[in-house]
C-alpha positions in Angstrom: 125.0 113.3 84.0 125.4 113.7 80.3 124.6 117.3 79.4 124.4 119.4 76.2 123.3 122.9 75.4 119.9 124.0 74.2 120.9 123.8 70.6 120.5 120.0 70.6 117.3 118.8 69.0 114.8 116.8 70.9 114.6 113.1 70.0 111.5 112.1 68.1 109.0 109.9 69.9 105.7 108.4 68.9 103.6 110.3 71.5 102.0 113.2 69.7 98.7 114.8 70.1 97.1 117.4 67.9 94.3 118.1 70.3 93.8 121.4 72.0 93.5 121.8 75.7 91.3 124.7 76.8 93.4 126.9 79.0 92.3 129.4 81.5 94.4 132.5 81.8 97.4 132.0 84.1 98.9 134.6 86.4 102.5 135.7 85.6 105.2 133.1 86.5 108.6 134.2 87.6 111.7 133.7 85.6 113.0 130.5 87.4 112.3 128.0 86.3 98.1 103.4 106.6 97.8 99.4 107.9 95.8 100.3 111.1 94.6 97.8 113.7 91.9 99.8 115.5 94.4 102.3 116.9 93.4 105.1 119.2 93.0 108.5 117.5 96.3 110.2 116.8 97.0 113.2 119.0 97.1 116.6 117.2 100.4 117.4 115.6 101.9 120.8 116.2 104.1 121.6 113.2 106.6 124.4 113.2 106.5 125.5 109.6 108.7 128.3 108.2 106.7 131.4 107.2 105.1 131.6 103.8 107.5 132.5 101.0 104.9 134.6 99.1 104.1 138.2 100.0 100.5 139.3 100.7 98.3 139.6 97.6 97.5 142.9 96.0 93.9 143.8 96.4 93.9 145.2 92.8 94.9 141.8 91.4 92.5 139.9 89.1 90.4 136.9 90.1 93.4 134.9 91.2 94.6 137.5 93.7 97.7 135.7 94.9 99.7 134.3 92.0 100.8 130.7 91.9 104.3 131.9 92.5 105.3 135.1 94.4 107.3 136.9 91.8 105.7 138.8 88.9 107.3 138.3 85.6 106.0 138.1 82.1 108.9 136.0 80.8 108.7 132.3 80.4 110.4 130.2 83.2 111.0 127.3 80.8 114.3 126.5 78.9 112.6 126.4 75.5 110.4 128.8 73.6 106.6 129.0 74.2 106.1 128.6 70.5 107.8 125.2 70.6 105.9 124.0 73.7 102.2 123.8 73.0 101.4 123.3 76.7 103.9 125.8 78.1 101.3 127.4 80.4 100.4 124.1 81.9 104.1 123.2 82.3 104.9 126.5 84.0 102.0 125.9 86.4 103.1 122.3 87.1 106.7 123.4 87.9 105.5 126.0 90.3 103.2 123.7 92.2 105.7 120.9 92.3 108.3 123.2 93.8 105.7 124.3 96.4 104.9 120.7 97.1 108.6 119.9 97.6 108.8 122.6 100.2 105.8 121.0 102.0 107.7 117.7 102.0 110.9 119.2 103.5 109.0 121.2 106.1 106.8 118.3 107.2 109.7 115.9 107.2 111.6 118.0 109.7 108.6 118.4 112.0 107.4 114.8 111.6 110.7 113.3 112.8 110.7 115.6 115.9 107.1 114.5 116.7 107.4 110.8 115.7 104.1 110.7 113.9 103.6 108.3 111.0 100.3 107.1 109.5 100.0 103.9 107.5 97.5 102.9 104.8 95.6 99.6 104.5 98.3 98.2 102.2 100.9 98.9 104.9 102.6 101.5 102.8 103.6 104.4 105.1 101.9 107.7 104.2 102.4 111.0 106.0 100.8 114.4 106.4 103.0 115.6 103.5 101.4 112.9 101.2 97.9 114.2 101.8 99.1 117.8 102.0 100.8 117.6 98.6 97.7 116.1 96.9 95.5 118.8 98.4 97.8 121.6 97.4 98.2 120.3 93.8 94.5 119.8 93.5 93.7 123.2 94.8 96.2 125.1 92.6 95.5 123.2 89.4 91.8 123.2 90.0 91.9 127.0 90.2 93.9 127.4 87.0 92.4 124.6 84.9 89.0 123.8 86.5 87.8 121.6 83.6 90.7 119.2 83.8 90.3 116.3 86.3 93.0 115.0 88.6 93.9 111.3 89.0 96.0 110.9 92.2 96.9 108.3 94.8 95.2 109.3 98.0 91.6 109.8 99.3 90.6 111.5 102.5 89.2 108.4 104.2 91.9 108.1 106.8 92.0 111.8 107.5 88.3 111.9 108.1 88.6 109.0 110.7 91.8 110.2 112.4 92.9 113.3 114.1 95.2 114.6 111.3 93.0 116.9 109.3 94.1 120.1 111.2 97.7 119.3 110.5 97.1 118.9 106.8 95.0 122.0 106.6 97.9 123.9 108.3 100.6 122.8 105.9 98.4 123.4 102.8 97.2 126.8 104.0 100.9 127.9 104.3 101.6 127.2 100.7 98.3 127.5 98.8 97.4 130.5 96.6 94.1 131.1 98.4 94.0 134.9 98.2 91.8 136.4 100.9 89.9 133.2 101.6 91.0 131.0 104.5 91.1 127.3 103.7 88.7 125.2 105.7 88.8 121.5 106.5 86.1 121.0 103.9 88.1 122.7 101.3 91.1 120.5 101.9 89.2 117.2 102.2 87.3 118.0 99.0 90.5 118.8 97.2 92.1 115.5 98.2 89.0 113.6 97.1 88.9 115.3 93.7 91.9 113.1 92.8 90.9 110.0 94.8 89.3 106.8 93.7 85.8 107.5 92.3 86.6 111.2 91.8 85.9 111.0 88.1 84.5 108.5 85.6 86.3 109.0 82.3 84.6 106.4 80.0 86.3 104.7 77.1 87.3 107.7 74.9 90.8 109.1 75.2 90.8 111.5 78.2 92.5 114.7 79.3 93.6 114.8 83.0 96.4 115.5 85.4 98.0 112.5 87.1 99.8 112.9 90.4 101.9 110.8 92.8 102.1 113.1 95.8 105.2 111.3 97.3 106.6 108.3 95.4 109.0 106.6 97.8 107.2 107.2 101.0 109.3 104.5 102.7 112.3 106.6 102.1 110.5 109.7 103.2 109.5 108.4 106.5 113.0 107.0 107.2 114.6 110.3 106.5 118.3 110.4 105.9 119.2 110.8 102.2 116.8 108.2 100.7 115.2 109.5 97.5 111.5 110.4 97.1 109.8 112.2 94.3 106.8 114.4 93.8 105.5 113.4 90.3 103.0 115.3 88.1 102.1 114.7 84.5 99.4 116.0 82.1 97.6 113.6 79.7 95.8 115.1 76.8 93.4 112.8 74.9 95.3 109.8 76.1 98.8 111.1 75.4 101.3 112.2 78.1 102.4 115.7 76.9 104.3 117.1 79.9 105.8 116.0 83.2 107.5 117.4 86.3 109.4 115.5 89.0 110.7 117.2 92.1 113.3 115.3 94.2 114.3 117.3 97.3 117.1 114.9 98.4 118.9 114.6 95.1 122.6 115.2 95.1 124.6 115.5 91.9 127.0 112.9 93.3 124.2 111.0 95.0 125.1 107.6 96.2 121.6 106.0 96.5 120.9 103.9 99.6 118.5 101.1 99.9 115.8 101.3 102.6 117.5 98.7 104.6 120.7 100.7 104.6 119.0 104.0 105.7 119.2 104.3 109.5 119.2 107.7 111.1 117.5 110.9 110.2 119.2 113.9 108.9 118.3 116.7 106.5 120.6 117.2 103.6 121.6 120.9 103.4 124.5 120.7 100.9 122.2 120.7 97.8 118.6 121.8 97.4 117.5 118.9 95.2 116.4 119.0 91.6 113.3 119.4 89.5 113.1 117.5 86.2 110.7 118.5 83.4 109.8 117.1 80.0 107.5 118.3 77.2 106.8 116.5 74.0 109.4 117.4 71.4 111.2 119.8 73.8 113.5 117.4 75.6 114.1 116.6 79.3 115.7 119.3 81.5 116.8 119.6 85.2 117.6 122.5 87.5 118.2 122.9 91.2 115.1 123.4 93.3 115.0 126.7 95.1 116.9 126.6 98.3 114.5 125.4 100.9 116.9 126.2 103.7 117.1 129.8 102.7 113.6 131.4 102.9 114.8 134.5 101.0 116.0 132.4 98.1 113.8 132.9 95.0 116.0 131.9 92.1 117.7 128.6 91.4 120.4 127.7 88.9 119.5 127.6 85.2 118.2 124.6 83.3 120.4 121.9 82.0 119.5 119.5 79.2 119.9 115.9 80.2 120.1 112.7 78.2 120.2 109.0 78.9 123.7 107.4 79.0 125.3 105.9 75.8 126.0 102.4 77.1 125.7 99.8 74.3 126.7 96.6 76.1 124.5 94.9 78.7 127.4 93.9 80.9 128.5 97.5 81.1 125.1 98.8 82.0 124.0 100.1 85.4 120.8 98.5 86.5 118.2 99.4 89.2 115.3 97.3 90.4 112.5 98.0 93.0 113.7 97.9 96.6 111.1 95.2 97.2 112.6 92.8 94.6 115.8 90.9 94.3 118.0 90.3 91.3 117.2 86.6 91.4 113.6 87.5 90.4 114.8 89.1 87.2 115.2 86.9 84.1 118.7 88.3 83.4 119.9 86.7 86.6 120.2 83.5 84.6 122.9 85.2 82.6 124.5 87.7 84.9 125.5 88.0 88.5 124.7 91.3 90.1 127.5 93.3 91.8 126.0 96.0 94.1 127.3 99.5 93.4 130.5 98.1 91.7 132.8 100.2 89.6 132.8 99.4 85.9 136.4 98.2 85.9 135.5 95.6 88.5 132.7 93.9 86.5 133.3 90.8 84.4 131.6 89.6 81.3 129.0 87.6 83.3 128.3 90.4 85.8 126.3 93.6 85.8 126.3 96.6 88.1 123.2 96.8 90.3 122.7 100.2 91.9 121.1 100.3 95.3 118.4 102.9 94.9 115.6 103.8 97.3 112.7 104.4 97.1 109.8 104.1 94.7 109.7 103.8 90.9 109.9 107.5 89.8 113.4 107.9 91.3 114.6 105.1 89.0 113.0 106.8 86.0 114.8 110.0 87.1 118.1 108.1 87.3 117.7 106.7 83.8 116.6 110.0 82.2 119.6 111.8 83.8 122.1 109.2 82.7 122.9 107.9 86.2 121.4 104.5 85.4 121.1 102.6 82.1 118.2 100.3 83.0 115.3 100.0 85.4 113.5 96.7 85.5 110.4 95.9 87.5 108.9 92.5 87.5 105.1 92.4 87.7 103.3 89.4 89.2 100.0 88.4 87.6 98.0 89.5 90.6 100.0 92.7 91.1 98.2 96.0 90.5 100.5 98.7 88.9 99.4 102.2 89.5 99.6 104.7 86.6 101.0 107.5 88.8 104.1 105.4 89.6 105.1 105.5 85.9 103.4 108.3 83.9 105.7 111.2 84.4 108.8 109.0 84.3 107.8 107.5 81.0 107.8 110.9 79.3 111.0 112.1 81.0 112.9 109.0 79.8 111.4 109.2 76.3 112.3 112.9 75.9 115.9 112.1 77.2 116.3 109.6 74.4 115.4 106.4 76.2 112.6 103.8 75.8 109.9 102.3 78.1 107.9 99.2 77.3 106.6 96.1 79.1 108.5 92.9 79.0 106.9 91.9 75.7 108.1 95.1 74.0 104.7 96.9 73.9 104.4 100.5 75.1 102.7 101.0 78.4 99.0 101.9 77.9 98.3 104.8 80.3 94.6 104.6 79.4 94.1 100.8 80.0 91.8 101.5 83.0 88.9 102.8 81.0 86.9 103.9 84.0 89.3 105.8 86.3 92.7 105.8 84.6 94.4 104.6 87.8 95.8 101.2 86.7 98.1 99.9 83.9 98.7 96.3 82.9 102.3 95.7 81.7 102.9 92.2 80.4 105.5 90.5 82.6 107.0 93.7 83.9 108.3 97.2 83.1 111.5 97.8 81.2 113.1 101.3 81.1 116.4 101.7 79.3 118.6 104.2 77.4 117.2 102.7 74.2 120.6 101.4 73.0 120.3 98.0 74.8 116.5 97.8 75.0 116.0 95.1 72.3 119.0 93.1 73.6 117.3 93.0 77.0 113.9 92.1 75.6 115.5 89.1 73.8 117.1 88.0 77.0 113.8 88.3 78.9 112.1 86.3 76.2 114.7 83.5 76.3 114.8 83.2 80.1 111.5 84.4 81.6 110.0 80.9 81.3 112.1 79.7 84.2 110.8 82.4 86.5 
């Protein structure tokens, strides 16, 4: 990872918004930063969840009686000044809830594999209790702090309402939610999930302000266990512009050797590193820090923030590429020019070869890899009938931009996060998505233009 200290200035990008987002008062934040073929109902799951990491609320506290995070500190938890970050309160809240969401993922993953329970959506993408639990938690927490700001998210409660999984989701959410003295009911959790689901809000054609969430990007890796990457991704869009983003990756290792979903076999929980959280704010850069140690309940403080940047590769043959797990190199236009060598060392790659990193799973972990300098390029081909979901890209787009990289479609146009003028759930990139360190972006666009006609 390429790192520099806080004195480095943020790269200028074109996403700017002079609008004002109405903020409700925030509690203090501590100083750290299902394809189903008429199956029988699922039996109840009995999760063994670690005790809550927050102390009981103080009866003398204000309206939000139990703060979003347990500690009480008036200092900012961010690596840059509040004066520089217009949406610092929203970002602090987003970091806090993503960290809680990552704890849900780790807790449920442990219990899920001991019980053997997996639910699948109609599009045959596996989804777990954690997926629904994370969406409910984020919806509840952000809805409490910013009640006027809608949520756009992946899931709706349809499957939970028709299968015996609601109690399990309520349990994992209740364990982490800042609910004060009120016990969460099934109705509370289902309503929270549907707040972000399809049909939850009709935005209209004007630039909109909303949160956008992918509760677990890389669910195939999550349900397989082992060390496959998955990401909790949350971004804030203000009047059509992405202004902040947070990605939590519980399985991230600093020396992570990513594995494809076909390579991941057994299940084990990584205990050597606590994973990372990556944040970005317009004109403030991209930063990472370790997540709090999920394996030590008493741990409240993680390591400090580190500024991160894209790599400095300037030659396409020297670049490190990653593509979706579901695609092969032969589907990418550059395959007409270069042969891919999987996880090769730079010294072993010839002029007509490139390094292809095996990375699982989901899109956001690829954005994280480019933004942190571990990969140079992420390419995703989009078939004409393919629907691309906004939450698979939104937070990653800002993190890469603020780290010095560039994101466009294969025609060189910026991705339009507001292209879906009704629900803001779909984007329409021409040809595909190209994410790079910026140095080789135009070179690759020219190669795509010259060779895409044969694909």
